PQR file of N, CA, C, O and H, with PARSE charges and radii, in Angstrom:
ATOM      1  N   MET A   1      15.781  -0.392  10.579 -0.4000 1.5000
ATOM      2  CA  MET A   1      14.665  -0.923  11.335 -0.0000 2.0000
ATOM      3  C   MET A   1      13.365  -0.634  10.587  0.5500 1.7000
ATOM      4  O   MET A   1      13.226   0.401   9.935 -0.5500 1.4000
ATOM      5  N   VAL A   2      12.448  -1.533  10.688 -0.4000 1.5000
ATOM      6  CA  VAL A   2      11.170  -1.401  10.006 -0.0000 2.0000
ATOM      7  C   VAL A   2      10.062  -1.327  11.050  0.5500 1.7000
ATOM      8  O   VAL A   2      10.057  -2.092  12.014 -0.5500 1.4000
ATOM      9  H   VAL A   2      12.561  -2.374  11.218  0.4000 1.0000
ATOM     10  N   ASN A   3       9.119  -0.397  10.852 -0.4000 1.5000
ATOM     11  CA  ASN A   3       8.013  -0.286  11.800 -0.0000 2.0000
ATOM     12  C   ASN A   3       6.723  -0.851  11.208  0.5500 1.7000
ATOM     13  O   ASN A   3       6.675  -1.211  10.031 -0.5500 1.4000
ATOM     14  H   ASN A   3       9.123   0.224  10.068  0.4000 1.0000
ATOM     15  N   LYS A   4       5.685  -0.924  12.032 -0.4000 1.5000
ATOM     16  CA  LYS A   4       4.413  -1.539  11.640 -0.0000 2.0000
ATOM     17  C   LYS A   4       3.790  -0.852  10.427  0.5500 1.7000
ATOM     18  O   LYS A   4       3.253  -1.513   9.538 -0.5500 1.4000
ATOM     19  H   LYS A   4       5.725  -0.632  12.987  0.4000 1.0000
ATOM     20  N   ASP A   5       3.864   0.476  10.397 -0.4000 1.5000
ATOM     21  CA  ASP A   5       3.249   1.210   9.290 -0.0000 2.0000
ATOM     22  C   ASP A   5       3.916   0.876   7.958  0.5500 1.7000
ATOM     23  O   ASP A   5       3.246   0.782   6.930 -0.5500 1.4000
ATOM     24  H   ASP A   5       4.300   1.013  11.119  0.4000 1.0000
ATOM     25  N   GLN A   6       5.218   0.700   7.978 -0.4000 1.5000
ATOM     26  CA  GLN A   6       5.926   0.337   6.753 -0.0000 2.0000
ATOM     27  C   GLN A   6       5.484  -1.047   6.276  0.5500 1.7000
ATOM     28  O   GLN A   6       5.221  -1.243   5.090 -0.5500 1.4000
ATOM     29  H   GLN A   6       5.763   0.777   8.814  0.4000 1.0000
ATOM     30  N   VAL A   7       5.405  -1.992   7.190 -0.4000 1.5000
ATOM     31  CA  VAL A   7       5.012  -3.362   6.841 -0.0000 2.0000
ATOM     32  C   VAL A   7       3.573  -3.395   6.332  0.5500 1.7000
ATOM     33  O   VAL A   7       3.290  -3.997   5.296 -0.5500 1.4000
ATOM     34  H   VAL A   7       5.619  -1.833   8.154  0.4000 1.0000
ATOM     35  N   LYS A   8       2.663  -2.743   7.067 -0.4000 1.5000
ATOM     36  CA  LYS A   8       1.262  -2.720   6.656 -0.0000 2.0000
ATOM     37  C   LYS A   8       1.098  -2.015   5.313  0.5500 1.7000
ATOM     38  O   LYS A   8       0.279  -2.420   4.489 -0.5500 1.4000
ATOM     39  H   LYS A   8       2.893  -2.255   7.909  0.4000 1.0000
ATOM     40  N   GLY A   9       1.875  -0.964   5.100 -0.4000 1.5000
ATOM     41  CA  GLY A   9       1.808  -0.225   3.837 -0.0000 2.0000
ATOM     42  C   GLY A   9       2.225  -1.089   2.656  0.5500 1.7000
ATOM     43  O   GLY A   9       1.568  -1.085   1.615 -0.5500 1.4000
ATOM     44  H   GLY A   9       2.540  -0.635   5.769  0.4000 1.0000
ATOM     45  N   VAL A  10       3.296  -1.816   2.814 -0.4000 1.5000
ATOM     46  CA  VAL A  10       3.778  -2.698   1.740 -0.0000 2.0000
ATOM     47  C   VAL A  10       2.759  -3.816   1.496  0.5500 1.7000
ATOM     48  O   VAL A  10       2.512  -4.198   0.352 -0.5500 1.4000
ATOM     49  H   VAL A  10       3.830  -1.819   3.659  0.4000 1.0000
ATOM     50  N   ALA A  11       2.175  -4.335   2.572 -0.4000 1.5000
ATOM     51  CA  ALA A  11       1.166  -5.390   2.432 -0.0000 2.0000
ATOM     52  C   ALA A  11      -0.056  -4.874   1.673  0.5500 1.7000
ATOM     53  O   ALA A  11      -0.596  -5.571   0.815 -0.5500 1.4000
ATOM     54  H   ALA A  11       2.375  -4.025   3.502  0.4000 1.0000
ATOM     55  N   LYS A  12      -0.491  -3.654   1.990 -0.4000 1.5000
ATOM     56  CA  LYS A  12      -1.637  -3.061   1.288 -0.0000 2.0000
ATOM     57  C   LYS A  12      -1.318  -2.851  -0.192  0.5500 1.7000
ATOM     58  O   LYS A  12      -2.163  -3.074  -1.058 -0.5500 1.4000
ATOM     59  H   LYS A  12      -0.052  -3.087   2.687  0.4000 1.0000
ATOM     60  N   GLN A  13      -0.104  -2.427  -0.463 -0.4000 1.5000
ATOM     61  CA  GLN A  13       0.295  -2.232  -1.861 -0.0000 2.0000
ATOM     62  C   GLN A  13       0.227  -3.546  -2.620  0.5500 1.7000
ATOM     63  O   GLN A  13      -0.267  -3.592  -3.746 -0.5500 1.4000
ATOM     64  H   GLN A  13       0.583  -2.246   0.241  0.4000 1.0000
ATOM     65  N   ALA A  14       0.721  -4.614  -2.008 -0.4000 1.5000
ATOM     66  CA  ALA A  14       0.713  -5.927  -2.662 -0.0000 2.0000
ATOM     67  C   ALA A  14      -0.718  -6.414  -2.887  0.5500 1.7000
ATOM     68  O   ALA A  14      -1.053  -6.901  -3.966 -0.5500 1.4000
ATOM     69  H   ALA A  14       1.123  -4.577  -1.093  0.4000 1.0000
ATOM     70  N   THR A  15      -1.555  -6.278  -1.863 -0.4000 1.5000
ATOM     71  CA  THR A  15      -2.953  -6.691  -1.986 -0.0000 2.0000
ATOM     72  C   THR A  15      -3.652  -5.876  -3.071  0.5500 1.7000
ATOM     73  O   THR A  15      -4.420  -6.412  -3.869 -0.5500 1.4000
ATOM     74  H   THR A  15      -1.282  -5.882  -0.986  0.4000 1.0000
ATOM     75  N   GLY A  16      -3.378  -4.599  -3.086 -0.4000 1.5000
ATOM     76  CA  GLY A  16      -3.976  -3.726  -4.099 -0.0000 2.0000
ATOM     77  C   GLY A  16      -3.543  -4.103  -5.497  0.5500 1.7000
ATOM     78  O   GLY A  16      -4.350  -4.080  -6.426 -0.5500 1.4000
ATOM     79  H   GLY A  16      -2.754  -4.163  -2.438  0.4000 1.0000
ATOM     80  N   SER A  17      -2.277  -4.449  -5.658 -0.4000 1.5000
ATOM     81  CA  SER A  17      -1.776  -4.865  -6.970 -0.0000 2.0000
ATOM     82  C   SER A  17      -2.474  -6.132  -7.459  0.5500 1.7000
ATOM     83  O   SER A  17      -2.816  -6.254  -8.635 -0.5500 1.4000
ATOM     84  H   SER A  17      -1.621  -4.467  -4.904  0.4000 1.0000
ATOM     85  N   VAL A  18      -2.679  -7.071  -6.538 -0.4000 1.5000
ATOM     86  CA  VAL A  18      -3.362  -8.322  -6.886 -0.0000 2.0000
ATOM     87  C   VAL A  18      -4.805  -8.033  -7.288  0.5500 1.7000
ATOM     88  O   VAL A  18      -5.283  -8.539  -8.304 -0.5500 1.4000
ATOM     89  H   VAL A  18      -2.402  -6.972  -5.583  0.4000 1.0000
ATOM     90  N   LYS A  19      -5.503  -7.214  -6.487 -0.4000 1.5000
ATOM     91  CA  LYS A  19      -6.893  -6.876  -6.807 -0.0000 2.0000
ATOM     92  C   LYS A  19      -6.984  -6.166  -8.158  0.5500 1.7000
ATOM     93  O   LYS A  19      -7.879  -6.440  -8.958 -0.5500 1.4000
ATOM     94  H   LYS A  19      -5.114  -6.803  -5.663  0.4000 1.0000
ATOM     95  N   GLU A  20      -6.052  -5.259  -8.397 -0.4000 1.5000
ATOM     96  CA  GLU A  20      -6.039  -4.528  -9.659 -0.0000 2.0000
ATOM     97  C   GLU A  20      -5.858  -5.499 -10.833  0.5500 1.7000
ATOM     98  O   GLU A  20      -6.549  -5.392 -11.846 -0.5500 1.4000
ATOM     99  H   GLU A  20      -5.324  -5.037  -7.747  0.4000 1.0000
ATOM    100  N   ALA A  21      -4.937  -6.433 -10.691 -0.4000 1.5000
ATOM    101  CA  ALA A  21      -4.680  -7.416 -11.751 -0.0000 2.0000
ATOM    102  C   ALA A  21      -5.897  -8.314 -11.983  0.5500 1.7000
ATOM    103  O   ALA A  21      -6.247  -8.615 -13.124 -0.5500 1.4000
ATOM    104  H   ALA A  21      -4.375  -6.520  -9.869  0.4000 1.0000
ATOM    105  N   VAL A  22      -6.534  -8.735 -10.896 -0.4000 1.5000
ATOM    106  CA  VAL A  22      -7.736  -9.572 -11.019 -0.0000 2.0000
ATOM    107  C   VAL A  22      -8.842  -8.786 -11.717  0.5500 1.7000
ATOM    108  O   VAL A  22      -9.551  -9.319 -12.570 -0.5500 1.4000
ATOM    109  H   VAL A  22      -6.250  -8.490  -9.969  0.4000 1.0000
ATOM    110  N   GLY A  23      -8.979  -7.535 -11.354 -0.4000 1.5000
ATOM    111  CA  GLY A  23      -9.988  -6.687 -11.984 -0.0000 2.0000
ATOM    112  C   GLY A  23      -9.757  -6.533 -13.473  0.5500 1.7000
ATOM    113  O   GLY A  23     -10.699  -6.588 -14.264 -0.5500 1.4000
ATOM    114  H   GLY A  23      -8.403  -7.101 -10.661  0.4000 1.0000
ATOM    115  N   LYS A  24      -8.501  -6.340 -13.858 -0.4000 1.5000
ATOM    116  CA  LYS A  24      -8.165  -6.223 -15.284 -0.0000 2.0000
ATOM    117  C   LYS A  24      -8.427  -7.535 -16.009  0.5500 1.7000
ATOM    118  O   LYS A  24      -8.961  -7.543 -17.118 -0.5500 1.4000
ATOM    119  H   LYS A  24      -7.735  -6.296 -13.216  0.4000 1.0000
ATOM    120  N   ALA A  25      -8.049  -8.646 -15.379 -0.4000 1.5000
ATOM    121  CA  ALA A  25      -8.199  -9.958 -16.011 -0.0000 2.0000
ATOM    122  C   ALA A  25      -9.665 -10.346 -16.185  0.5500 1.7000
ATOM    123  O   ALA A  25     -10.033 -10.982 -17.172 -0.5500 1.4000
ATOM    124  H   ALA A  25      -7.616  -8.639 -14.478  0.4000 1.0000
ATOM    125  N   THR A  26     -10.489  -9.960 -15.226 -0.4000 1.5000
ATOM    126  CA  THR A  26     -11.903 -10.340 -15.289 -0.0000 2.0000
ATOM    127  C   THR A  26     -12.768  -9.269 -15.947  0.5500 1.7000
ATOM    128  O   THR A  26     -13.954  -9.484 -16.196 -0.5500 1.4000
ATOM    129  H   THR A  26     -10.190  -9.444 -14.424  0.4000 1.0000
ATOM    130  N   GLY A  27     -12.171  -8.128 -16.223 -0.4000 1.5000
ATOM    131  CA  GLY A  27     -12.929  -7.035 -16.835 -0.0000 2.0000
ATOM    132  C   GLY A  27     -13.784  -6.273 -15.832  0.5500 1.7000
ATOM    133  O   GLY A  27     -14.686  -5.530 -16.220 -0.5500 1.4000
ATOM    134  H   GLY A  27     -11.208  -7.953 -16.020  0.4000 1.0000
ATOM    135  N   SER A  28     -13.505  -6.454 -14.548 -0.4000 1.5000
ATOM    136  CA  SER A  28     -14.277  -5.786 -13.500 -0.0000 2.0000
ATOM    137  C   SER A  28     -13.624  -4.443 -13.161  0.5500 1.7000
ATOM    138  O   SER A  28     -12.597  -4.391 -12.484 -0.5500 1.4000
ATOM    139  H   SER A  28     -12.772  -7.057 -14.233  0.4000 1.0000
ATOM    140  N   LYS A  29     -14.227  -3.377 -13.637 -0.4000 1.5000
ATOM    141  CA  LYS A  29     -13.691  -2.034 -13.368 -0.0000 2.0000
ATOM    142  C   LYS A  29     -13.756  -1.708 -11.876  0.5500 1.7000
ATOM    143  O   LYS A  29     -12.897  -0.999 -11.351 -0.5500 1.4000
ATOM    144  H   LYS A  29     -15.061  -3.419 -14.187  0.4000 1.0000
ATOM    145  N   LYS A  30     -14.789  -2.235 -11.192 -0.4000 1.5000
ATOM    146  CA  LYS A  30     -14.950  -1.980  -9.763 -0.0000 2.0000
ATOM    147  C   LYS A  30     -13.799  -2.594  -8.966  0.5500 1.7000
ATOM    148  O   LYS A  30     -13.216  -1.931  -8.109 -0.5500 1.4000
ATOM    149  H   LYS A  30     -15.486  -2.811 -11.618  0.4000 1.0000
ATOM    150  N   THR A  31     -13.471  -3.849  -9.243 -0.4000 1.5000
ATOM    151  CA  THR A  31     -12.372  -4.523  -8.545 -0.0000 2.0000
ATOM    152  C   THR A  31     -11.043  -3.849  -8.869  0.5500 1.7000
ATOM    153  O   THR A  31     -10.188  -3.678  -8.000 -0.5500 1.4000
ATOM    154  H   THR A  31     -13.945  -4.388  -9.940  0.4000 1.0000
ATOM    155  N   GLU A  32     -10.887  -3.474 -10.122 -0.4000 1.5000
ATOM    156  CA  GLU A  32      -9.656  -2.794 -10.540 -0.0000 2.0000
ATOM    157  C   GLU A  32      -9.503  -1.464  -9.795  0.5500 1.7000
ATOM    158  O   GLU A  32      -8.412  -1.131  -9.333 -0.5500 1.4000
ATOM    159  H   GLU A  32     -11.581  -3.613 -10.828  0.4000 1.0000
ATOM    160  N   ALA A  33     -10.597  -0.710  -9.680 -0.4000 1.5000
ATOM    161  CA  ALA A  33     -10.557   0.577  -8.979 -0.0000 2.0000
ATOM    162  C   ALA A  33     -10.267   0.386  -7.488  0.5500 1.7000
ATOM    163  O   ALA A  33      -9.507   1.150  -6.892 -0.5500 1.4000
ATOM    164  H   ALA A  33     -11.484  -0.982 -10.055  0.4000 1.0000
ATOM    165  N   LYS A  34     -10.877  -0.637  -6.895 -0.4000 1.5000
ATOM    166  CA  LYS A  34     -10.604  -0.925  -5.478 -0.0000 2.0000
ATOM    167  C   LYS A  34      -9.129  -1.263  -5.277  0.5500 1.7000
ATOM    168  O   LYS A  34      -8.515  -0.843  -4.295 -0.5500 1.4000
ATOM    169  H   LYS A  34     -11.494  -1.258  -7.378  0.4000 1.0000
ATOM    170  N   GLY A  35      -8.568  -2.022  -6.211 -0.4000 1.5000
ATOM    171  CA  GLY A  35      -7.155  -2.379  -6.131 -0.0000 2.0000
ATOM    172  C   GLY A  35      -6.256  -1.160  -6.215  0.5500 1.7000
ATOM    173  O   GLY A  35      -5.292  -1.028  -5.461 -0.5500 1.4000
ATOM    174  H   GLY A  35      -9.067  -2.363  -7.008  0.4000 1.0000
ATOM    175  N   LYS A  36      -6.584  -0.269  -7.144 -0.4000 1.5000
ATOM    176  CA  LYS A  36      -5.786   0.964  -7.293 -0.0000 2.0000
ATOM    177  C   LYS A  36      -5.867   1.817  -6.032  0.5500 1.7000
ATOM    178  O   LYS A  36      -4.869   2.388  -5.593 -0.5500 1.4000
ATOM    179  H   LYS A  36      -7.367  -0.375  -7.756  0.4000 1.0000
ATOM    180  N   ALA A  37      -7.071   1.898  -5.451 -0.4000 1.5000
ATOM    181  CA  ALA A  37      -7.248   2.690  -4.226 -0.0000 2.0000
ATOM    182  C   ALA A  37      -6.469   2.092  -3.063  0.5500 1.7000
ATOM    183  O   ALA A  37      -5.838   2.812  -2.290 -0.5500 1.4000
ATOM    184  H   ALA A  37      -7.882   1.434  -5.808  0.4000 1.0000
ATOM    185  N   GLU A  38      -6.520   0.767  -2.947 -0.4000 1.5000
ATOM    186  CA  GLU A  38      -5.804   0.099  -1.852 -0.0000 2.0000
ATOM    187  C   GLU A  38      -4.290   0.255  -2.030  0.5500 1.7000
ATOM    188  O   GLU A  38      -3.556   0.436  -1.059 -0.5500 1.4000
ATOM    189  H   GLU A  38      -7.033   0.182  -3.575  0.4000 1.0000
ATOM    190  N   LYS A  39      -3.846   0.183  -3.262 -0.4000 1.5000
ATOM    191  CA  LYS A  39      -2.429   0.369  -3.564 -0.0000 2.0000
ATOM    192  C   LYS A  39      -1.973   1.776  -3.154  0.5500 1.7000
ATOM    193  O   LYS A  39      -0.909   1.946  -2.559 -0.5500 1.4000
ATOM    194  H   LYS A  39      -4.443   0.036  -4.051  0.4000 1.0000
ATOM    195  N   ALA A  40      -2.790   2.771  -3.481 -0.4000 1.5000
ATOM    196  CA  ALA A  40      -2.469   4.156  -3.122 -0.0000 2.0000
ATOM    197  C   ALA A  40      -2.460   4.334  -1.606  0.5500 1.7000
ATOM    198  O   ALA A  40      -1.585   5.010  -1.064 -0.5500 1.4000
ATOM    199  H   ALA A  40      -3.655   2.632  -3.965  0.4000 1.0000
ATOM    200  N   ALA A  41      -3.426   3.734  -0.927 -0.4000 1.5000
ATOM    201  CA  ALA A  41      -3.469   3.823   0.536 -0.0000 2.0000
ATOM    202  C   ALA A  41      -2.227   3.181   1.149  0.5500 1.7000
ATOM    203  O   ALA A  41      -1.698   3.672   2.146 -0.5500 1.4000
ATOM    204  H   ALA A  41      -4.136   3.186  -1.367  0.4000 1.0000
ATOM    205  N   GLY A  42      -1.774   2.105   0.562 -0.4000 1.5000
ATOM    206  CA  GLY A  42      -0.565   1.441   1.044 -0.0000 2.0000
ATOM    207  C   GLY A  42       0.666   2.312   0.885  0.5500 1.7000
ATOM    208  O   GLY A  42       1.541   2.339   1.750 -0.5500 1.4000
ATOM    209  H   GLY A  42      -2.204   1.706  -0.247  0.4000 1.0000
ATOM    210  N   LYS A  43       0.723   3.029  -0.239 -0.4000 1.5000
ATOM    211  CA  LYS A  43       1.862   3.928  -0.465 -0.0000 2.0000
ATOM    212  C   LYS A  43       1.884   5.045   0.574  0.5500 1.7000
ATOM    213  O   LYS A  43       2.942   5.420   1.080 -0.5500 1.4000
ATOM    214  H   LYS A  43       0.013   3.007  -0.942  0.4000 1.0000
ATOM    215  N   VAL A  44       0.702   5.567   0.883 -0.4000 1.5000
ATOM    216  CA  VAL A  44       0.604   6.630   1.887 -0.0000 2.0000
ATOM    217  C   VAL A  44       1.027   6.108   3.257  0.5500 1.7000
ATOM    218  O   VAL A  44       1.788   6.761   3.971 -0.5500 1.4000
ATOM    219  H   VAL A  44      -0.157   5.263   0.472  0.4000 1.0000
ATOM    220  N   GLN A  45       0.528   4.929   3.616 -0.4000 1.5000
ATOM    221  CA  GLN A  45       0.858   4.360   4.925 -0.0000 2.0000
ATOM    222  C   GLN A  45       2.349   4.055   5.022  0.5500 1.7000
ATOM    223  O   GLN A  45       2.959   4.298   6.063 -0.5500 1.4000
ATOM    224  H   GLN A  45      -0.090   4.399   3.036  0.4000 1.0000
ATOM    225  N   LYS A  46       2.940   3.533   3.965 -0.4000 1.5000
ATOM    226  CA  LYS A  46       4.380   3.254   3.980 -0.0000 2.0000
ATOM    227  C   LYS A  46       5.162   4.561   4.109  0.5500 1.7000
ATOM    228  O   LYS A  46       6.153   4.629   4.835 -0.5500 1.4000
ATOM    229  H   LYS A  46       2.445   3.335   3.119  0.4000 1.0000
ATOM    230  N   GLY A  47       4.710   5.595   3.403 -0.4000 1.5000
ATOM    231  CA  GLY A  47       5.365   6.902   3.506 -0.0000 2.0000
ATOM    232  C   GLY A  47       5.316   7.450   4.915  0.5500 1.7000
ATOM    233  O   GLY A  47       6.287   8.031   5.400 -0.5500 1.4000
ATOM    234  H   GLY A  47       3.905   5.541   2.813  0.4000 1.0000
ATOM    235  N   PHE A  48       4.178   7.263   5.573 -0.4000 1.5000
ATOM    236  CA  PHE A  48       4.039   7.679   6.969 -0.0000 2.0000
ATOM    237  C   PHE A  48       5.019   6.904   7.848  0.5500 1.7000
ATOM    238  O   PHE A  48       5.673   7.473   8.722 -0.5500 1.4000
ATOM    239  H   PHE A  48       3.389   6.791   5.178  0.4000 1.0000
ATOM    240  N   GLY A  49       5.110   5.599   7.602 -0.4000 1.5000
ATOM    241  CA  GLY A  49       6.044   4.766   8.367 -0.0000 2.0000
ATOM    242  C   GLY A  49       7.490   5.173   8.129  0.5500 1.7000
ATOM    243  O   GLY A  49       8.302   5.183   9.055 -0.5500 1.4000
ATOM    244  H   GLY A  49       4.579   5.137   6.892  0.4000 1.0000
ATOM    245  N   ASP A  50       7.807   5.510   6.879 -0.4000 1.5000
ATOM    246  CA  ASP A  50       9.165   5.969   6.549 -0.0000 2.0000
ATOM    247  C   ASP A  50       9.486   7.261   7.289  0.5500 1.7000
ATOM    248  O   ASP A  50      10.584   7.429   7.820 -0.5500 1.4000
ATOM    249  H   ASP A  50       7.147   5.503   6.127  0.4000 1.0000
ATOM    250  N   ALA A  51       8.512   8.174   7.319 -0.4000 1.5000
ATOM    251  CA  ALA A  51       8.717   9.458   8.012 -0.0000 2.0000
ATOM    252  C   ALA A  51       8.921   9.232   9.511  0.5500 1.7000
ATOM    253  O   ALA A  51       9.789   9.854  10.124 -0.5500 1.4000
ATOM    254  H   ALA A  51       7.620   8.038   6.887  0.4000 1.0000
ATOM    255  N   LYS A  52       8.112   8.332  10.102 -0.4000 1.5000
ATOM    256  CA  LYS A  52       8.280   8.031  11.517 -0.0000 2.0000
ATOM    257  C   LYS A  52       9.673   7.481  11.793  0.5500 1.7000
ATOM    258  O   LYS A  52      10.299   7.819  12.797 -0.5500 1.4000
ATOM    259  H   LYS A  52       7.408   7.826   9.604  0.4000 1.0000
ATOM    260  N   GLU A  53      10.142   6.644  10.905 -0.4000 1.5000
ATOM    261  CA  GLU A  53      11.463   6.031  11.071 -0.0000 2.0000
ATOM    262  C   GLU A  53      12.574   7.087  10.990  0.5500 1.7000
ATOM    263  O   GLU A  53      13.548   7.025  11.740 -0.5500 1.4000
ATOM    264  H   GLU A  53       9.633   6.369  10.089  0.4000 1.0000
ATOM    265  N   LYS A  54      12.424   8.055  10.075 -0.4000 1.5000
ATOM    266  CA  LYS A  54      13.420   9.114   9.951 -0.0000 2.0000
ATOM    267  C   LYS A  54      13.468   9.967  11.209  0.5500 1.7000
ATOM    268  O   LYS A  54      14.544  10.339  11.677 -0.5500 1.4000
ATOM    269  H   LYS A  54      11.633   8.105   9.465  0.4000 1.0000
ATOM    270  N   VAL A  55      12.289  10.277  11.757 -0.4000 1.5000
ATOM    271  CA  VAL A  55      12.235  11.068  12.991 -0.0000 2.0000
ATOM    272  C   VAL A  55      12.887  10.287  14.128  0.5500 1.7000
ATOM    273  O   VAL A  55      13.647  10.844  14.921 -0.5500 1.4000
ATOM    274  H   VAL A  55      11.415   9.976  11.377  0.4000 1.0000
ATOM    275  N   LYS A  56      12.586   9.014  14.197 -0.4000 1.5000
ATOM    276  CA  LYS A  56      13.143   8.162  15.249 -0.0000 2.0000
ATOM    277  C   LYS A  56      14.677   8.121  15.177  0.5500 1.7000
ATOM    278  O   LYS A  56      15.359   8.166  16.200 -0.5500 1.4000
ATOM    279  H   LYS A  56      11.969   8.562  13.553  0.4000 1.0000
ATOM    280  N   LYS A  57      15.199   8.036  13.956 -0.4000 1.5000
ATOM    281  CA  LYS A  57      16.664   7.991  13.779 -0.0000 2.0000
ATOM    282  C   LYS A  57      17.295   9.333  14.114  0.5500 1.7000
ATOM    283  O   LYS A  57      18.429   9.390  14.588 -0.5500 1.4000
ATOM    284  H   LYS A  57      14.644   8.000  13.124  0.4000 1.0000
ATOM    285  N   ALA A  58      16.554  10.419  13.866 -0.4000 1.5000
ATOM    286  CA  ALA A  58      17.098  11.764  14.119 -0.0000 2.0000
ATOM    287  C   ALA A  58      17.217  12.054  15.611  0.5500 1.7000
ATOM    288  O   ALA A  58      18.017  12.895  16.020 -0.5500 1.4000
ATOM    289  H   ALA A  58      15.633  10.372  13.481  0.4000 1.0000
ATOM    290  N   LEU A  59      16.433  11.368  16.416 -0.4000 1.5000
ATOM    291  CA  LEU A  59      16.461  11.649  17.858 -0.0000 2.0000
ATOM    292  C   LEU A  59      17.574  10.961  18.560  0.5500 1.7000
ATOM    293  O   LEU A  59      17.721  11.105  19.774 -0.5500 1.4000
ATOM    294  H   LEU A  59      15.783  10.685  16.084  0.4000 1.0000
TER
END
């Protein structure tokens, strides 16, 4: 089963990857940094969702 945090986390990672790629392609360090930050935030959110799912299964 997948929860909202997992889905939102994966979506943030994808958006961050796109922003990072656009930043690299255009030479915009600011856009690239924003993409990396969003990607990292997505990983954290997905990890939180994964942990919630493990707790839910354990109960």
